[in-house]
C-alpha positions as CSV (number, residue, x, y, z in Angstrom):
1,M,-100.5,-43.8,7.8
2,P,-97.7,-46.2,8.1
3,A,-96.5,-46.2,4.6
4,K,-96.1,-42.6,4.2
5,G,-94.0,-42.4,7.8
6,K,-91.6,-45.3,6.5
7,H,-91.6,-42.8,2.7
8,R,-90.7,-40.0,5.0
9,R,-88.7,-41.8,6.9
10,P,-86.3,-42.7,4.8
11,R,-86.7,-39.0,2.9
12,S,-85.1,-38.3,6.2
13,N,-82.4,-40.4,6.1
14,S,-81.9,-39.7,2.7
15,L,-81.6,-36.3,3.7
16,A,-79.2,-36.4,6.4
17,R,-77.0,-38.3,4.2
18,G,-77.3,-35.9,1.9
19,F,-76.1,-33.4,4.7
20,A,-73.4,-35.9,5.4
21,A,-72.3,-36.3,1.6
22,A,-72.5,-32.1,1.9
23,G,-70.3,-32.8,4.9
24,A,-68.3,-34.7,3.1
25,G,-68.6,-33.2,-0.5
26,G,-67.8,-29.7,1.7
27,A,-64.9,-30.8,3.5
28,A,-63.7,-32.9,0.6
29,I,-63.9,-28.9,-1.1
30,A,-62.6,-26.8,1.6
31,L,-59.4,-28.7,1.6
32,P,-59.1,-27.7,-2.2
33,L,-60.0,-24.2,-1.4
34,I,-57.5,-24.2,1.5
35,G,-54.4,-25.5,-0.3
36,A,-55.3,-23.2,-3.4
37,T,-56.0,-20.1,-0.5
38,G,-51.8,-21.3,1.0
39,A,-50.7,-21.5,-2.4
40,H,-51.9,-18.0,-3.4
41,A,-50.4,-17.0,0.1
42,A,-46.8,-18.5,-1.5
43,E,-46.7,-16.7,-4.5
44,K,-47.7,-13.5,-3.0
45,A,-45.2,-14.4,-0.3
46,A,-42.8,-15.2,-3.1
47,P,-41.8,-11.8,-4.7
48,S,-40.5,-10.8,-1.0
49,A,-38.7,-13.8,-0.6
50,T,-36.6,-13.5,-3.7
51,P,-34.7,-10.6,-2.4
52,V,-34.1,-11.7,1.2
53,H,-32.2,-14.7,-1.0
54,A,-30.9,-12.7,-4.0
55,V,-28.9,-10.1,-0.8
56,T,-28.2,-13.9,0.8
57,G,-26.2,-15.0,-2.2
58,S,-24.4,-11.6,-3.0
59,V,-22.8,-11.3,0.9
60,T,-21.9,-15.1,0.3
61,K,-20.1,-14.3,-3.0
62,Q,-18.7,-11.4,-1.3
63,A,-17.4,-13.8,1.5
64,A,-16.3,-15.8,-0.6
65,A,-14.1,-13.3,-2.8
66,Q,-12.4,-12.2,0.2
67,Q,-11.7,-15.9,1.5
68,T,-10.3,-16.1,-1.9
69,A,-8.4,-12.9,-1.9
70,A,-6.6,-14.0,1.8
71,R,-6.0,-17.4,0.1
72,T,-4.0,-15.4,-2.4
73,T,-2.0,-13.6,-0.1
74,T,1.8,-15.0,0.8
75,T,4.3,-14.1,2.8
76,Y,8.0,-14.2,1.4
77,S,11.3,-14.4,3.0
78,V,14.2,-12.4,1.2
79,V,16.8,-14.6,0.5
80,S,20.7,-13.3,-0.7
81,G,20.8,-12.4,-4.3
82,D,17.1,-11.2,-3.8
83,Y,15.4,-8.2,-5.4
84,L,12.0,-6.9,-5.8
85,A,12.4,-7.6,-9.7
86,K,13.3,-11.0,-9.5
87,I,10.7,-11.8,-6.6
88,A,7.8,-9.8,-8.5
89,R,9.0,-11.7,-11.7
90,E,9.1,-14.8,-10.0
91,H,6.0,-14.4,-8.4
92,Q,4.3,-13.2,-11.3
93,V,3.2,-9.9,-9.2
94,S,0.6,-7.9,-11.3
95,G,2.3,-4.6,-11.8
96,G,5.7,-6.0,-11.3
97,W,8.6,-4.5,-8.9
98,H,6.5,-1.4,-8.3
99,K,3.4,-2.9,-7.1
100,L,5.2,-5.1,-4.9
101,Y,7.4,-2.2,-3.6
102,A,4.2,-0.4,-3.0
103,D,2.6,-3.1,-1.2
104,N,6.1,-3.0,1.5
105,R,7.1,0.2,1.6
106,Q,6.7,0.5,4.9
107,A,8.7,-2.7,5.6
108,V,11.6,-1.8,2.6
109,G,12.2,1.9,3.7
110,D,12.8,4.7,0.8
111,N,15.2,2.4,-1.3
112,P,13.4,0.0,-2.9
113,S,17.2,-1.0,-4.3
114,I,18.3,-2.2,-0.9
115,I,16.5,-5.4,0.3
116,H,18.5,-7.7,3.0
117,P,18.1,-11.1,3.8
118,G,15.4,-12.3,6.0
119,L,13.0,-9.4,5.2
120,K,9.5,-10.5,5.6
121,L,7.6,-9.3,1.9
122,T,3.6,-9.5,1.8
123,I,2.8,-10.8,-1.9
124,G,-0.9,-9.9,-2.7
125,A,-1.3,-7.7,0.1
126,K,-3.0,-5.3,-0.9
127,A,-6.7,-5.4,-3.1
128,P,-7.3,-3.2,-6.0
129,A,-9.7,-1.4,-4.3
130,K,-7.3,0.1,-1.2
131,Q,-5.2,1.2,-4.1
132,A,-7.8,3.0,-6.8
133,P,-8.0,5.9,-4.4
134,A,-4.5,7.0,-4.6
135,E,-4.3,6.4,-8.7
136,P,-6.3,9.6,-9.0
137,A,-3.4,12.0,-7.1
138,P,-1.0,11.6,-9.3
139,A,-3.1,12.3,-12.0
140,K,-4.1,15.7,-10.4
141,S,-0.4,16.4,-9.7
142,A,0.7,15.7,-13.2
143,P,-0.1,19.4,-14.5
144,A,2.4,20.8,-12.0
145,K,5.3,17.6,-12.9
146,P,7.6,20.4,-14.3
147,A,8.1,21.6,-10.7
148,T,7.9,18.5,-8.7
149,T,10.5,16.2,-11.0
150,A,12.5,14.9,-7.9
151,S,12.2,11.2,-8.5
152,K,11.3,11.4,-12.5
153,T,14.0,11.7,-15.1
154,E,13.8,14.4,-17.9
155,Q,15.9,15.1,-20.9
156,S,17.6,18.8,-20.3
157,G,17.0,21.7,-22.9
158,D,20.1,22.7,-24.6
159,S,22.6,22.6,-21.8
160,G,24.6,20.1,-23.2
161,Y,23.6,17.8,-20.1
162,T,20.9,15.0,-19.7
163,L,20.0,12.7,-17.1
164,P,21.7,9.4,-17.4
165,V,18.3,7.4,-17.7
166,E,14.8,8.3,-17.9
167,G,11.8,7.6,-16.0
168,A,13.7,6.4,-12.8
169,T,13.3,6.7,-9.1
170,L,15.7,8.5,-7.3
171,G,17.2,5.8,-4.7
172,T,20.0,6.0,-2.4
173,P,21.4,9.7,-2.2
174,Y,25.1,11.0,-2.4
175,H,26.5,11.1,0.7
176,Q,24.4,8.4,2.6
177,N,26.1,6.9,5.9
178,G,26.3,3.6,6.2
179,S,29.1,0.5,6.9
180,M,28.1,-1.1,3.5
181,W,30.1,1.2,1.7
182,S,34.0,0.8,2.3
183,S,34.2,4.6,2.5
184,G,31.6,4.8,5.3
185,Y,29.2,6.8,2.9
186,H,27.5,6.3,-0.3
187,T,29.7,7.8,-3.3
188,G,27.1,8.5,-5.9
189,Q,23.7,8.7,-6.5
190,D,21.2,5.5,-7.3
191,F,18.7,5.7,-9.8
192,V,16.0,3.1,-9.4
193,V,15.2,1.4,-12.8
194,P,14.4,-1.8,-14.0
195,T,17.2,-4.2,-15.8
196,G,17.5,-3.4,-19.4
197,T,16.7,0.4,-19.3
198,T,18.8,2.2,-21.4
199,V,21.5,4.5,-19.9
200,K,22.7,7.6,-21.6
201,A,25.8,9.5,-21.6
202,V,25.2,12.7,-19.5
203,A,27.3,14.9,-21.9
204,A,29.5,14.4,-25.0
205,G,33.1,13.3,-23.5
206,T,36.1,10.4,-24.1
207,V,35.3,6.8,-22.7
208,V,38.4,6.0,-20.6
209,T,37.3,2.7,-18.9
210,A,34.3,0.2,-20.4
211,G,34.5,-3.0,-18.4
212,W,34.5,-5.1,-14.7
213,G,34.6,-2.2,-11.9
214,G,34.3,-5.2,-8.8
215,S,32.0,-4.0,-6.7
216,Y,30.6,-1.7,-9.4
217,G,30.0,-4.5,-11.7
218,N,29.9,-3.5,-15.3
219,Q,31.1,0.1,-15.5
220,V,31.9,3.3,-17.9
221,V,33.8,5.8,-16.8
222,I,33.7,8.9,-19.5
223,Q,35.8,12.2,-19.6
224,H,34.3,15.4,-20.3
225,A,35.3,18.8,-21.6
226,D,35.1,20.7,-18.4
227,G,37.8,18.0,-16.9
228,K,35.3,16.1,-14.7
229,Y,33.9,12.3,-14.7
230,S,30.9,10.3,-14.5
231,Q,30.6,6.9,-13.6
232,Y,27.7,4.2,-14.7
233,G,27.8,1.2,-12.4
234,H,26.0,-1.9,-12.1
235,M,25.1,-2.4,-15.9
236,S,23.7,-5.9,-17.4
237,Q,25.9,-4.5,-20.8
238,L,27.9,-2.1,-22.2
239,S,27.4,-0.5,-25.4
240,V,30.8,1.3,-25.8
241,S,34.8,1.1,-25.6
242,A,37.8,2.5,-23.5
243,G,39.0,5.2,-26.0
244,Q,35.4,5.9,-28.1
245,T,34.1,9.4,-28.1
246,V,30.4,9.4,-27.4
247,S,28.0,12.1,-27.5
248,E,25.2,14.0,-25.0
249,G,22.6,11.2,-24.6
250,Q,24.3,8.5,-26.8
251,Q,23.1,5.3,-25.0
252,I,26.2,3.5,-23.4
253,G,24.7,0.0,-22.3
254,V,22.1,-0.4,-20.1
255,S,21.2,-1.0,-16.4
256,G,21.3,-4.1,-14.5
257,A,22.2,-5.5,-11.2
258,T,25.9,-6.4,-11.5
259,G,28.4,-6.4,-9.0
260,N,27.4,-5.6,-5.3
261,V,24.1,-4.7,-5.5
262,T,20.6,-5.8,-3.9
263,G,18.4,-5.1,-7.0
264,P,18.9,-4.0,-10.1
265,H,20.1,0.4,-10.5
266,L,22.0,2.4,-12.0
267,H,25.0,3.4,-9.3
268,F,26.1,7.3,-10.8
269,E,28.8,9.2,-10.2
270,I,30.6,12.7,-11.1
271,R,34.3,12.5,-10.2
272,T,37.4,14.9,-10.6
273,G,39.2,12.2,-11.1
274,P,38.9,8.6,-13.3
275,D,38.8,6.7,-10.0
276,Y,37.1,5.6,-7.2
277,G,37.5,8.1,-4.5
278,S,37.1,11.4,-6.0
279,D,33.4,11.8,-6.4
280,I,31.4,15.2,-6.0
281,D,27.9,15.3,-5.1
282,P,26.4,14.3,-8.7
283,I,22.7,15.9,-8.6
284,A,24.5,19.5,-7.9
285,Y,26.8,19.0,-10.6
286,L,23.9,18.2,-13.1
287,R,21.5,20.8,-12.0
288,D,24.7,23.2,-12.1
289,H,24.5,22.4,-15.7
290,G,20.7,22.7,-16.0
291,V,19.4,19.1,-16.1
292,T,16.2,19.3,-13.7
293,V,16.0,16.0,-11.4
Protein backbone atom coordinates (compact mmCIF):
# COMPACT_ATOMS: atom_id res chain seq x y z
CA MET A 1 0.00 0.00 0.00
CA PRO A 2 2.66 2.45 0.89
CA ALA A 3 4.34 1.50 -2.33
CA LYS A 4 1.13 2.10 -4.26
CA GLY A 5 0.71 5.38 -2.52
CA LYS A 6 4.15 6.33 -3.50
CA HIS A 7 3.34 5.40 -7.09
CA ARG A 8 0.14 7.42 -7.05
CA ARG A 9 1.85 10.48 -5.62
CA PRO A 10 4.42 10.70 -8.36
CA ARG A 11 1.61 10.16 -10.84
CA SER A 12 -0.34 12.95 -9.22
CA ASN A 13 2.71 15.20 -9.17
CA SER A 14 3.44 14.24 -12.72
CA LEU A 15 -0.12 15.11 -13.67
CA ALA A 16 0.14 18.40 -11.84
CA ARG A 17 3.39 19.05 -13.62
CA GLY A 18 1.69 17.98 -16.77
CA PHE A 19 -1.10 20.50 -16.17
CA ALA A 20 1.48 23.10 -15.33
CA ALA A 21 3.36 22.21 -18.47
CA ALA A 22 0.10 22.26 -20.33
CA GLY A 23 -0.63 25.56 -18.75
CA ALA A 24 2.75 26.87 -19.66
CA GLY A 25 2.39 25.29 -23.05
CA GLY A 26 -1.06 26.79 -23.35
CA ALA A 27 0.31 30.15 -22.48
CA ALA A 28 3.11 29.66 -24.97
CA ILE A 29 0.63 28.50 -27.59
CA ALA A 30 -1.86 31.22 -26.73
CA LEU A 31 0.61 34.01 -27.31
CA PRO A 32 1.35 33.08 -30.92
CA LEU A 33 -2.37 32.60 -31.55
CA ILE A 34 -3.12 36.03 -30.15
CA GLY A 35 -0.26 37.50 -32.19
CA ALA A 36 -1.55 35.79 -35.30
CA THR A 37 -5.02 37.09 -34.62
CA GLY A 38 -3.67 40.59 -34.16
CA ALA A 39 -1.69 40.33 -37.40
CA HIS A 40 -4.72 39.01 -39.19
CA ALA A 41 -6.75 41.90 -37.83
CA ALA A 42 -4.04 44.33 -38.94
CA GLU A 43 -4.12 42.83 -42.42
CA LYS A 44 -7.87 43.33 -42.53
CA ALA A 45 -7.51 46.92 -41.30
CA ALA A 46 -4.78 47.74 -43.82
CA PRO A 47 -7.09 48.10 -46.83
CA SER A 48 -9.27 50.61 -44.99
CA ALA A 49 -6.21 52.53 -43.84
CA THR A 50 -4.67 52.77 -47.33
CA PRO A 51 -7.29 55.15 -48.84
CA VAL A 52 -6.87 57.43 -45.83
CA HIS A 53 -3.16 57.70 -46.51
CA ALA A 54 -3.83 58.18 -50.24
CA VAL A 55 -6.27 61.03 -49.61
CA THR A 56 -3.88 62.61 -47.15
CA GLY A 57 -1.09 62.37 -49.72
CA SER A 58 -3.31 63.96 -52.39
CA VAL A 59 -4.25 66.82 -50.08
CA THR A 60 -0.59 67.30 -49.21
CA LYS A 61 0.38 67.44 -52.88
CA GLN A 62 -2.41 69.92 -53.60
CA ALA A 63 -1.30 72.13 -50.72
CA ALA A 64 2.29 71.92 -51.93
CA ALA A 65 1.19 72.93 -55.43
CA GLN A 66 -0.70 75.89 -54.04
CA GLN A 67 2.32 76.94 -52.01
CA THR A 68 4.54 76.64 -55.09
CA ALA A 69 2.12 78.78 -57.11
CA ALA A 70 2.11 81.37 -54.36
CA ARG A 71 5.90 81.48 -54.37
CA THR A 72 5.99 82.04 -58.16
CA THR A 73 3.68 85.05 -57.92
CA THR A 74 5.62 88.30 -57.89
CA THR A 75 4.81 92.00 -57.90
CA TYR A 76 6.61 94.23 -60.40
CA SER A 77 6.80 98.02 -60.24
CA VAL A 78 6.74 99.68 -63.67
CA VAL A 79 9.70 101.96 -64.44
CA SER A 80 10.22 104.56 -67.14
CA GLY A 81 10.60 102.96 -70.59
CA ASP A 82 8.64 99.84 -69.67
CA TYR A 83 5.89 98.37 -71.79
CA LEU A 84 3.92 95.16 -71.35
CA ALA A 85 5.67 93.19 -74.07
CA LYS A 86 9.06 94.07 -72.61
CA ILE A 87 8.04 93.12 -69.07
CA ALA A 88 6.46 89.86 -70.25
CA ARG A 89 9.60 88.98 -72.18
CA GLU A 90 11.99 89.80 -69.33
CA HIS A 91 9.94 87.82 -66.81
CA GLN A 92 9.24 84.97 -69.26
CA VAL A 93 5.47 85.24 -68.88
CA SER A 94 3.79 82.28 -70.53
CA GLY A 95 1.28 83.78 -72.96
CA GLY A 96 3.29 86.97 -73.44
CA TRP A 97 1.99 90.48 -72.94
CA HIS A 98 -1.60 89.37 -73.66
CA LYS A 99 -1.51 87.13 -70.55
CA LEU A 100 0.19 89.85 -68.48
CA TYR A 101 -2.45 92.37 -69.58
CA ALA A 102 -5.31 89.96 -68.86
CA ASP A 103 -3.98 89.33 -65.35
CA ASN A 104 -3.62 93.04 -64.65
CA ARG A 105 -6.38 94.61 -66.70
CA GLN A 106 -8.05 96.18 -63.69
CA ALA A 107 -4.82 97.96 -62.77
CA VAL A 108 -3.76 98.88 -66.33
CA GLY A 109 -7.15 99.95 -67.67
CA ASP A 110 -8.66 99.63 -71.13
CA ASN A 111 -5.52 100.64 -73.02
CA PRO A 112 -2.64 98.15 -72.68
CA SER A 113 -0.26 100.54 -74.45
CA ILE A 114 -0.38 103.02 -71.56
CA ILE A 115 1.32 102.04 -68.31
CA HIS A 116 2.81 104.53 -65.90
CA PRO A 117 5.97 104.34 -63.77
CA GLY A 118 5.13 103.12 -60.29
CA LEU A 119 2.19 100.98 -61.45
CA LYS A 120 2.20 97.63 -59.65
CA LEU A 121 1.78 94.57 -61.88
CA THR A 122 1.24 91.07 -60.58
CA ILE A 123 3.16 88.43 -62.52
CA GLY A 124 1.88 84.86 -62.33
CA ALA A 125 -1.24 85.92 -60.40
CA LYS A 126 -3.80 83.73 -62.07
CA ALA A 127 -3.68 79.96 -62.23
CA PRO A 128 -4.57 78.32 -65.56
CA ALA A 129 -7.66 76.82 -63.91
CA LYS A 130 -9.11 80.29 -63.34
CA GLN A 131 -8.63 81.26 -66.95
CA ALA A 132 -9.87 78.03 -68.47
CA PRO A 133 -13.58 78.94 -68.21
CA ALA A 134 -12.94 82.15 -70.12
CA GLU A 135 -11.36 80.38 -73.11
CA PRO A 136 -14.48 78.71 -74.51
CA ALA A 137 -16.29 82.06 -74.71
CA PRO A 138 -14.39 83.35 -77.77
CA ALA A 139 -14.80 79.95 -79.39
CA LYS A 140 -18.57 80.15 -78.94
CA SER A 141 -18.70 83.66 -80.33
CA ALA A 142 -16.35 82.84 -83.22
CA PRO A 143 -19.19 82.23 -85.73
CA ALA A 144 -20.41 85.78 -85.04
CA LYS A 145 -16.95 87.25 -85.67
CA PRO A 146 -17.92 89.19 -88.84
CA ALA A 147 -20.55 91.04 -86.82
CA THR A 148 -18.30 91.74 -83.81
CA THR A 149 -14.94 92.84 -85.19
CA ALA A 150 -14.56 95.99 -83.11
CA SER A 151 -11.23 94.87 -81.75
CA LYS A 152 -9.90 92.72 -84.60
CA THR A 153 -8.37 93.75 -87.90
CA GLU A 154 -9.45 92.15 -91.15
CA GLN A 155 -8.80 92.93 -94.79
CA SER A 156 -11.50 94.72 -96.73
CA GLY A 157 -13.18 93.35 -99.82
CA ASP A 158 -12.85 95.20 -103.13
CA SER A 159 -13.14 98.72 -101.70
CA GLY A 160 -9.53 99.62 -102.42
CA TYR A 161 -8.89 100.17 -98.72
CA THR A 162 -7.70 97.93 -95.92
CA LEU A 163 -6.68 98.14 -92.28
CA PRO A 164 -3.09 99.16 -91.49
CA VAL A 165 -2.45 96.05 -89.34
CA GLU A 166 -4.15 92.70 -88.85
CA GLY A 167 -5.06 90.93 -85.62
CA ALA A 168 -4.82 94.08 -83.51
CA THR A 169 -6.77 95.24 -80.51
CA LEU A 170 -8.08 98.80 -80.61
CA GLY A 171 -6.21 100.96 -78.11
CA THR A 172 -6.57 104.66 -77.32
CA PRO A 173 -9.36 106.03 -79.54
CA TYR A 174 -9.44 109.18 -81.59
CA HIS A 175 -10.20 112.40 -79.66
CA GLN A 176 -9.69 110.91 -76.20
CA ASN A 177 -8.91 113.83 -73.89
CA GLY A 178 -5.69 113.91 -71.90
CA SER A 179 -2.92 116.24 -70.78
CA MET A 180 -0.27 113.91 -72.19
CA TRP A 181 -1.07 115.13 -75.70
CA SER A 182 -0.02 118.62 -76.75
CA SER A 183 -3.33 119.16 -78.55
CA GLY A 184 -5.26 118.12 -75.43
CA TYR A 185 -6.63 115.04 -77.15
CA HIS A 186 -5.47 111.94 -79.03
CA THR A 187 -5.14 112.79 -82.73
CA GLY A 188 -5.34 109.22 -84.04
CA GLN A 189 -6.40 105.66 -83.34
CA ASP A 190 -4.01 103.23 -81.67
CA PHE A 191 -3.81 99.64 -82.88
CA VAL A 192 -2.19 97.51 -80.16
CA VAL A 193 0.18 95.00 -81.74
CA PRO A 194 3.55 93.59 -80.70
CA THR A 195 6.77 94.96 -82.14
CA GLY A 196 7.51 93.53 -85.57
CA THR A 197 3.92 93.39 -86.87
CA THR A 198 3.60 94.23 -90.58
CA VAL A 199 2.22 97.73 -91.23
CA LYS A 200 0.42 98.22 -94.55
CA ALA A 201 -0.71 101.18 -96.62
CA VAL A 202 -4.47 101.48 -96.16
CA ALA A 203 -4.85 102.52 -99.81
CA ALA A 204 -2.78 103.24 -102.90
CA GLY A 205 -0.89 106.51 -102.87
CA THR A 206 2.44 108.33 -102.77
CA VAL A 207 4.76 108.46 -99.77
CA VAL A 208 5.37 112.10 -98.79
CA THR A 209 7.23 111.45 -95.50
CA ALA A 210 9.30 108.48 -94.32
CA GLY A 211 11.62 109.00 -91.38
CA TRP A 212 11.87 110.31 -87.86
CA GLY A 213 8.81 112.25 -86.69
CA GLY A 214 9.73 113.42 -83.18
CA SER A 215 7.20 112.13 -80.65
CA TYR A 216 5.79 109.89 -83.40
CA GLY A 217 9.12 108.08 -83.70
CA ASN A 218 9.63 106.46 -87.09
CA GLN A 219 6.67 107.46 -89.23
CA VAL A 220 5.30 107.29 -92.75
CA VAL A 221 2.78 109.70 -94.31
CA ILE A 222 1.03 108.73 -97.56
CA GLN A 223 -1.12 110.93 -99.83
CA HIS A 224 -4.11 109.19 -101.41
CA ALA A 225 -6.15 109.84 -104.53
CA ASP A 226 -8.99 111.50 -102.60
CA GLY A 227 -6.61 114.14 -101.26
CA LYS A 228 -6.44 112.70 -97.74
CA TYR A 229 -3.26 111.58 -95.98
CA SER A 230 -2.69 108.53 -93.81
CA GLN A 231 -0.04 108.62 -91.09
CA TYR A 232 1.62 105.65 -89.35
CA GLY A 233 3.67 106.27 -86.21
CA HIS A 234 6.02 104.56 -83.70
CA MET A 235 7.31 102.00 -86.22
CA SER A 236 10.53 100.12 -85.49
CA GLN A 237 11.52 99.87 -89.17
CA LEU A 238 10.47 101.53 -92.42
CA SER A 239 10.23 99.77 -95.78
CA VAL A 240 9.52 102.78 -98.05
CA SER A 241 11.00 106.18 -98.79
CA ALA A 242 9.60 109.60 -99.70
CA GLY A 243 8.39 109.85 -103.30
CA GLN A 244 7.70 106.15 -103.61
CA THR A 245 4.36 104.93 -104.97
CA VAL A 246 2.62 102.24 -102.93
CA SER A 247 -0.41 100.04 -103.49
CA GLU A 248 -3.21 99.07 -101.12
CA GLY A 249 -1.97 96.56 -98.55
CA GLN A 250 1.70 97.01 -99.43
CA GLN A 251 4.07 96.73 -96.48
CA ILE A 252 5.52 100.10 -95.52
CA GLY A 253 7.27 99.01 -92.31
CA VAL A 254 6.86 97.11 -89.06
CA SER A 255 5.34 98.24 -85.79
CA GLY A 256 7.36 99.17 -82.75
CA ALA A 257 7.63 101.53 -79.80
CA THR A 258 9.75 104.42 -81.08
CA GLY A 259 9.07 108.01 -80.07
CA ASN A 260 6.91 109.02 -77.14
CA VAL A 261 5.19 105.76 -76.17
CA THR A 262 4.63 103.52 -73.16
CA GLY A 263 4.35 100.30 -75.16
CA PRO A 264 4.43 98.89 -78.71
CA HIS A 265 1.51 99.86 -80.93
CA LEU A 266 0.71 101.57 -84.21
CA HIS A 267 -0.53 105.15 -84.03
CA PHE A 268 -2.71 105.74 -87.11
CA GLU A 269 -4.11 109.03 -88.38
CA ILE A 270 -6.09 110.32 -91.32
CA ARG A 271 -5.38 113.96 -92.18
CA THR A 272 -6.61 116.57 -94.60
CA GLY A 273 -3.00 117.73 -95.00
CA PRO A 274 0.43 116.12 -94.60
CA ASP A 275 1.21 117.69 -91.23
CA TYR A 276 0.16 117.40 -87.60
CA GLY A 277 -3.02 119.26 -86.65
CA SER A 278 -5.13 118.38 -89.69
CA ASP A 279 -6.50 115.14 -88.29
CA ILE A 280 -9.98 113.70 -88.85
CA ASP A 281 -11.62 110.58 -87.41
CA PRO A 282 -9.58 107.68 -88.84
CA ILE A 283 -12.07 104.94 -87.93
CA ALA A 284 -14.98 106.79 -89.55
CA TYR A 285 -12.81 107.31 -92.64
CA LEU A 286 -11.98 103.61 -92.96
CA ARG A 287 -15.59 102.59 -92.43
CA ASP A 288 -16.73 105.08 -95.06
CA HIS A 289 -14.44 103.26 -97.46
CA GLY A 290 -15.84 99.81 -96.72
CA VAL A 291 -13.35 98.64 -94.11
CA THR A 292 -14.73 96.70 -91.16
CA VAL A 293 -13.27 97.93 -87.88
